[in-house]
C-alpha positions as CSV (number, residue, x, y, z in Angstrom):
1,M,0.0,0.0,0.0
2,M,1.3,3.4,-0.9
3,R,1.7,6.1,1.7
4,P,1.3,9.8,1.1
5,E,5.0,10.2,2.1
6,D,6.0,7.8,-0.6
7,I,4.2,9.7,-3.3
8,Q,5.6,13.0,-2.0
9,T,9.2,11.7,-2.1
10,M,8.7,10.4,-5.7
11,I,7.3,13.7,-6.9
12,E,10.1,15.7,-5.1
13,Q,12.8,13.5,-6.7
14,G,11.2,13.8,-10.1
15,L,10.7,17.6,-9.9
16,P,13.7,18.9,-7.9
17,G,12.9,22.1,-6.0
18,A,9.1,21.5,-6.0
19,E,7.1,22.0,-2.9
20,V,4.8,19.0,-2.5
21,R,2.0,18.2,-0.1
22,V,0.2,14.9,-0.3
23,A,-2.7,13.5,1.7
24,G,-4.6,10.2,1.2
25,D,-5.9,6.9,2.5
26,G,-3.5,4.4,0.8
27,H,-5.4,4.2,-2.5
28,H,-6.9,7.7,-3.2
29,F,-4.6,10.7,-2.8
30,E,-4.6,14.4,-3.4
31,A,-1.5,16.4,-4.0
32,V,-0.6,20.1,-4.2
33,V,2.6,20.6,-6.2
34,T,4.3,24.0,-6.6
35,A,7.2,24.0,-9.0
36,A,9.1,26.6,-11.0
37,D,9.2,24.1,-13.9
38,F,5.4,24.6,-14.3
39,A,5.8,28.3,-15.3
40,G,4.3,28.9,-18.8
41,K,2.8,25.4,-19.0
42,G,-0.9,24.5,-19.1
43,T,-2.7,22.3,-16.6
44,L,-2.4,19.1,-18.8
45,Q,1.4,19.6,-19.2
46,R,1.8,20.1,-15.5
47,H,-0.2,17.0,-14.6
48,Q,1.7,14.9,-17.2
49,M,5.0,16.1,-15.5
50,V,3.8,14.9,-12.1
51,Y,2.5,11.6,-13.5
52,R,5.9,10.9,-15.1
53,T,7.5,11.1,-11.6
54,L,5.2,8.3,-10.5
55,G,5.8,6.0,-13.4
56,G,3.9,2.7,-13.3
57,K,2.5,3.3,-9.9
58,M,-0.4,5.4,-11.4
59,G,-3.3,3.1,-12.0
60,N,-1.7,0.3,-10.0
61,E,-0.7,1.1,-6.4
62,I,-2.1,4.6,-6.8
63,H,-5.8,4.3,-7.9
64,A,-6.7,7.9,-7.9
65,L,-4.7,11.1,-7.6
66,S,-6.3,14.6,-7.5
67,L,-3.7,17.2,-8.5
68,K,-3.4,20.9,-8.0
69,T,-0.4,22.2,-9.8
70,L,1.0,25.8,-9.4
71,A,3.9,27.8,-10.4
72,P,5.5,30.0,-7.7
73,G,3.3,33.1,-7.2
74,E,0.1,31.5,-8.4
């Protein structure tokens, strides 16, 4: 079972410098990710960047992930 801390670590490693908060119950999670890398990118691109950090865990160990993605200052 995935823990929110595990997901937070994976996102932080995949998006260095990002501020990440994750909450969840082991299957369904919500994350707020603030990263300078998101500047100038649309919501879909931002979400794809986060999903890439999680690799094959999306849809397997992580059944649902609600995302809020922000660039600094948003």
